[in-house]
Structures are given as C-alpha cells and as structure tokens.
N, C-alpha and C positions, 0 to 999 in steps of 0.2 A: 817512774820505773820504765826502762826500755826492754823490749823483748825482741830477740833476734827473729827475723822472718823465718828462717829455716826451722826454728824450734816451735814456732807458733802454728800448730795444726789444730783446728777445731774438730771435735768428734761429736757426731750425733746431734740431735736437737733440732735440726733444720728439716723442714718438710721438703720432699721432692716436689718440684713444680709440675704443673699440668702440662700436657702436650709437649713433653720432651725437654723443657728448660730445666737445667739442673738446679738443685737447691743449694743452700748455704752450708751443707755439711762437709766435713773433711776438706776444708779449704786451705791450701798452702799459699801463704803470701808470696808474691813474686819478688825476684831479685835477692840481693844480699843486704847486709847492713842491719839497721834496727828500725823499729816502728813503734809508735805509741800504741798501747793496748787498745785504746778506743778506736783505732783505725784498723783493727782486725775484724773480720766479718763475725757478726753475732746472729744467732737464730732470731728470725722475725717473721711470723706467719703472715702478717700484713704485707710485708715486702714480697714474700713468696706469691701471694695472691695477686698483687699488683703486677708482678712480672708475668704471671700466667695470662692476665688480661691484656697486658702490653703486647704480647706476642702477635696477636692478630693485627694490631695497629702497625707494628714494625713490618710485617709481611705485606701489608697494603702499601708500604713505602718502598717495597722492592727488596727487603731483607729476606734471605732464604731461611728455611727451617734449619738447614745444616749450619749456617752462620750463627743463628741464635743458640743452637745447641752448644757449639764450640765456645761462644762468647760467655755464656752463663754457666758453663760447667764448673768453673772455679770462682764464680762471683758470689757476693753476699752483701748483706746490709751492714753499713759502716756507721755506727752511732757517732763516732768522732767527727765525721763529715758534717752531720746535721748540727752538732754543737758548734763547730767552727763557723758554719754559715749563719747561725742565729746570733752568734756573739761578736760579729764584726762591729767594730766601733770606728767612728770618724776621728781617728787620731791625727791631729794637725801638727806637723813638724815644721819648724821655721825653715825658710829657704836656706839659711846659712847651715843649719844642721843637715838638711836634705843634700846640699851640695857636698858637705863634708863626708857624707856616706857615699853618695853616687859617684863622686869624682875624688875619692880618697887617693892618697899617693900609692897605696897598694893596688887599688883597682886600675889606676892609670898605668902603673908599671906592668901589671899583668896584661892589660890591653895592648900595650906596645909590644910585649913579647908575643902575644897571639897574632898581632898584625904582621910581625916579622915571620913567625912560624908558618902562618897560612897565607903569606903574601901572594904567592902565585895564584892560589885558588881565589882569593878575594879580588885580585886584579881581573881575573877571568869573569867573575860574577859582576864586577863593576862594568866591564865592557858589554856584558849581555843586557844588564838592566839599568845601567846609568846611575846607580847609587854608590856613592863613595865608600871605599873599603872601611874607612874609620867610622862611618856612621853605622854600617852593619855590625862592626865589631863592638861599638858602644851599646847597641841594643842587646847584643849577645851578653855583654857584661852586666847590663841592668837587669835582664830577664832571668838569667840562670848563673850569674857569676862565671861566665865563659864555659858553661857546660857542667859546672860542678854541682849544680842543684837543678836537675832536670825533672825531678819528681818521681816517686816510686810507688804511688798508690794506683791500684788497678782502676782504669778509667771507666770500665763498664760498671764496676761496683760503685764508684763515687757518683757517677751521673745518674745511675738508676736509683741510688739511695736518695739523692736530692730531688729527682723527679717524683718518686713515691712520697717524699716528705710534703711536697706540695707548695711550699712557700714561693718557689719560683719553678713550679712544676712544668709548665709549658716550655720554658726556656731549656731546662735540663733534659726534658724528653727529646727535644730537638737535638741537643748535644749527644745524647745517647744513640739516637738513630744515625747521626753522622759518624759516631765512633764505630758502630756496627758496620757501616759502609766502608770504613777504612779497613776493617778486618776482611770483609767480603771481597774487596778489591785486591787484597793480597799485599798491601803496603807493609803490614806488620802483623804477626800472629797475635792472638788475644793475650798470650803470655807476656808479650812485650809492650802492650798498649797501656802504658803507665803515665802518670802525670801528677800534678798537684791535687790537693783535696777537692778543688773545684773543676778539675779536668783540663787544666792548662798543661801542654805537653811539649817535651823536647827542649832543644837548645834555646829556642826563643819563645817558648811557651804559647804555642798556638792552641786555641780551643778547637774542638773537632770540626765545627762548621767553618772556621777560618782555614783550617787545614784543607778541607775539601775544596774550598774556593781558590786557595792560593799556593798550596804546597806543590813543589816541583821535584822531578826526578833528575837532578843535575848530574848525578853520576852515570845515568844511563843504564842502570841495572834492572829497570822495570819496577822499582820500588821507591816511593817517596818516604825515605827513612830519616825522620828528624830525631829519632831516639838513639841512634848509633853513637858510639864514641867518636866516629868520624863525623865532623860537623857539616860536611859538604852540603847535603840536602837542606839542613836547617838554615844555614846562612844564605843559601841561594833562595830559599822560600821567603825569607825575610826581605831580601832585596826585591823579589818579585812582588811581594805585598806592598812595599813602599812605592814601587813603580806604578802599580795599579791604583794606588791611593793618591796619585798626582805628583810624585816627585819629578822635578825638572832637572835633567842632567846639566851639569855645569854651573848650577846656581847654589849659593850657600843656604844653610838653614837659617842663619842669622849671625849676629856678632854682638859682643859687648860694646856699649857706647858710653860716652860721657854726655850728660845733659847740661845745658847752659844754666847759669843762675836765673832764677825766676821761672823756670820751666813749670808749666801747670800740670798737675796730676790729671786734670780733665782731658789732657791730650794723650794719655796712655790708654792701653787696652787694644785688643784686636778689632774693636769696632771702629777705630780710627786708622785709616790706611792712606799713606801718601808717599811720594817719591822725592820730596824736596826737604827732607828733614835737615839736610846740611845747611840750607839757607836760613834755618831757624837756630843755628848754633850747635846742633848735635854733631859730635865728632866720634870717630872710632876710638875706643879706649886704647888700642895699640898704636895709634897714630895712622896716618894715611887717610885716603878718601873713602867715603861710604860707597857701597855698590850702587849703581844706577838702577835700582829696583824699587818697586812699591812695597812698603812694609809698615809694620806697626811697632810702637814703642811699648815695651813691657817693663814695669818697675815694681815687681812683686813685693819687695821689701820696703817700698816707699821711695819717694823722690831722692832721699838721701842715701839710698843703698845702690847696689849694682843695677844697671839698666841694660836692656837689650833691644836691638832692632831685629825683628824677626820677619821672615819672608814666606813665600808660598810653601816652601819645603818644610817649614815648621808645622804647617797644617797636616802634611803627610805623616810626620812623626806622631802627631796627636791622634791619628787614626789607630795607632797602636795602643795608646792610652791617653784618653782625652783629659789630661790634667796638665796645666801649664808647667808645674814644677817638673813633671816627668819629661816633657818636651825640652825644657831648658837643661835638665840634667843630662839627657841624651846628647843634646847639642854641645854642651860644655865638655862632657866626657869625650866626645868624638874629637873636639879640637885638641884636648890634652893628649889623646892617643896619637894624634897627628904631629905632636911636637910643641904645641902652644903651652904657655905658662898658666899659672893660676889666675883667678879673677883679679882685676886691678881695682875694682870698686870695693869699698869697705861697707860692712853691714853696720847698721845702728845698734846700740845696746839692746839686749833682749828685755823681756818683761820684768826681769829681776834687776835691770840696770847693769848687767854684765856684758863685757865684750868677750870675744873668743878667748883672749889671753887670760881674762879673769876666770873663765870657766875651766881652762886648762890648769890654772894655778890651784883652784879649789880642788879639782880632782887629784892633782899631784900631792897636795897637802893631806888629803884624806888617805891616799894610798900609802904615804909615809907613816901614817898612824895605824897601818895594818888593815885597812878596809879594802876589800877586793872589789875593784870596779873596772878592771882591765887596764888597757893602756890609755892614759889621759889623752883625749882627743878633742875636748871642748864640746862634745855632744852630750847633752843631759838626757839620759835614758833611764831605764828601770834599774840598772846597776848603780848609777849615781844616786838615784832617789833612795835606794836601799841603804847605801853607804851614809848618806846624809841622815837618814832616820836612825841608823845605828849609832852614829856619832852623837846625835841629839839625845838619844836615850842614855848613852853612857855618861854624858855631861850633865844630865838632869834637866835638860831643856825640853820645851814643848816639842813633841815629835810631829813634824809636819811633812818631812821629806823634801821640803822646798828650800833652795839656797837663798841667801840674803847677804847684803853687804856686811851686816853685823856678824854673821856666821863666818864669812871670809876673814874679817878682821880678827876674830877669836882664834881661828886656825893659824893666822900669821903670827899671833903672839905666842903660839905654842901651848 
C-alpha cells in the first residue's frame, strides 16, 4: 500500500525532546508523490532520548541550537530505514545483465538527449574541471536516472534513525552532523534536505560528508543546491569530485579490447599494469591503435567474454563506487552517450546455459501465455522468476522459479 505524503500526518504519541529539539509528533512528510508507510515517522521514545543526548555532541561540532531546532522540528524515527539497512543482501548480477540495465537503449537515448539539452552547461563544466561531458552525464544516469530519482526521504530523519539504531552508528552520526551543517550554511532548508533511505542526495547522490567536501555553487547564487530541478550544481559538483579524485584531463577511462588467443587470465586485474599490451596482441575492439598509456586488462566475464583496458581515470570513477561493474557501466554508458555502439564482445552462456537470445525467447514465450514480466529484455529478475514459477505451477511441474533448457523446449512446443 502506498500513502500520499500530503495525507500522512502523524498525530500525538511522540514525546517532545529535551532542550528544544522537536519530537516526532504531527510530522508532515516532505514533497509530493507517495511513500511506503514504514518510511513515515513513528513514535519512538528511545529515538527521542537519543536525539536529546545528541544535541550536545552536535553543538560541540559547531551546530547551533537554532539549526538543531529547525532541523528536528519535523523529524522522526523511520522504521523502514532500519529494515532496509538490515535486509541488504549481496545480490550478484552478471556483467551481461548489469550492462543491459546500466546501458539500456532507453538509458542511452535519454543520456544523449540530456547531453544535447544541457550541452552548453556541460561544456562549461568540462572546461572548468577537465571531466568530459559524457562521463558526468553517465554518472547522472547511473545515480538518479538523470534526476528522475533524487530521493524524497528527509535526511535528518533517515540519518538520525540509523545513528540511533547503532549498527553503523558512528558513520551515520557523522552524516547527520554534516547534514545539519548543510542546513546551517544555508545551502538548502531542512524542508528540502531529502535523499535516499541511506541519506544519498540529489542528482548524483552525494552523501552529506561528500557534499560538504566537494559540492560547488556553480550557479553563483550562494547555495550549493544539488536538489533543485536545475541540475547545474549537481553536475558541476560531480565533475569537481572526479577532478579531485585524480581525473586526468584528455585521457580516456578505458576501452573495450580484443584479447589474443592463449591470453592468460593471470594477466588480468588491476594489479597488473603495463603500457605495452599491444605488443602482446591486445587490440582495440573498434579497430585502431591502443592509447599510449599504462593500464590494466579487465575480463570480468572470463577470457571468452568482453574485455577492457582501463586507465587511471577508471580509478577516479571507482571513487564514486568502488565496484568494477559500476566503473565499467559508467565508462560504457559514457561511450554510448558520446555516440559509440554496443559492446562488440559476446558473453558466454549463463549458469543455465542460456545466451541472451535464449533468455529473451523464454520471456517472450511466457509473455505470450499471459504471464506479466514486462518487456522481454534478456535480464532474469524477480518478474521472470515469478512468471516461471507460475507457469511451472500451472503445468504441474516442480516449482523452482529457475529456467532450464527443458523448460524452454516445452514452451517452444506450445
């Protein structure tokens, strides 16, 4: 069930906090749209007491009483934030599926449209910080789908809830103090300080401490506003962050390459860096010569799958998210936004022995039989699993939710 934010007003039940910090009563959710009920503030005396004790620690860090009063006046304990923090799982998506989502044709087309729409701004940002417009645009697409998902959960509520919960208390108390500093500086009022359930904010999802260190007022209006519908400060802040993370102007992040027959997997990985890969038979997948730069070979899908030669700027991207899939996703999406085509390398069959064409066919056949799994895209997610389970149940088969060659053949036979 979804509850509109404007309708969801809590009444009573929450204690007023000591020393001027407001309690969780009569809290109006911020913004428009909808919100899960467990992300609405709930009365919690323990949280109230924690906030009262936190007040002195915040003031010791330079946060004024007036800022604390303003920030906590509409804040409250969010049980859904704790649930999400404790239920995170290590979901491993194949590189092929990851690329299908990160650089989908829709995301590429939208990225190209955004690059065109904001071209003058992005060129100005590139001149200032040396980071290519398509790279900044790609991170924007990866982080918030070009501003469509900036987050609408009050950051003071989310970070104070997680600090009080204690699982990562010290980290989130640090984020809370940084968030209060943002309010105190006047970058944005407490009513607009919103983000994801974990406190990631704005067009490119800065956490509060990253904002304090790297956000810039590119518009020159006295506010570092990454929340506005105008993405100027958000995009410029991202370029500034990458620049400070070691981005080298004029150098690529990397490129797709072809590996010679007999290339050893032992030579892959960021631990092996050299500038003479060409003499070993490595070639650019698109043709042409390799850049005269020192880099590493990555083959995350195995030697038989797509391979990449990555350079120093790849490391700057990883400062945003230290996962190789993320870095490759940003790099590939940026190339596609700039006009390049899809990957040239092919992925090996997945754990079910399926190629992408097999997966698309399975989804198409299930869809034709009335199972709702969205547009067939070759990515096996929760909808495909549910459709497979429903089909197996209807056919009197063992319900596993897992595809198989036998299942595909059965669907082909009708």
